[in-house]
Phi, psi and omega in degrees: 000141178280144181304325180300336185264358185299333178291339183268359180285120185255336183201139177206134167252115181304151179301140171232157176237151175225113003293158181293127178227157178291136176226161177211152176257154172208164175264129176278180187291350178260001181089006177282140172279119187242135176258133183236142175197166174257122181275134179285166175296152178093194181294142173217131177244130175247125183235136177199161176207145179201153171236127178234139181283132184218144181292336182087355178286145177290153176297150177298143176239155178261099178293340179262011180294142178270150176259130182244130178300144184308318184293347179259000179288139179291153184304324183294348181270348186298333179294344178265355187267346183278134181302126179053026179058035178267127177240124181247128179240122180280131178252097187294331181296327180252001184048042177234173179240128176259136182234135174244116181247130181247112185275133180247000000 
């Protein structure tokens, strides 16, 4: 959630993980509050709940925006291309997966 919307938050149960693992929050360069952690091997459940007041109006769109093929995107745009900002890095030496998840 962006800090500008914090006044519209009506109810929140902070995120918890099962199994319990250390997490920390930070502000990204866009002002979003992001939760960061390393996911252990095996099952992981992330639970949270919130109600935020919203006008229901759609976000503004750029009708004149150009579409660029993925292979032509500059390197600095890749941080915006991961679904829900999930980055998975395979660690071949342990044959496990480390996950860093950024909550917006």
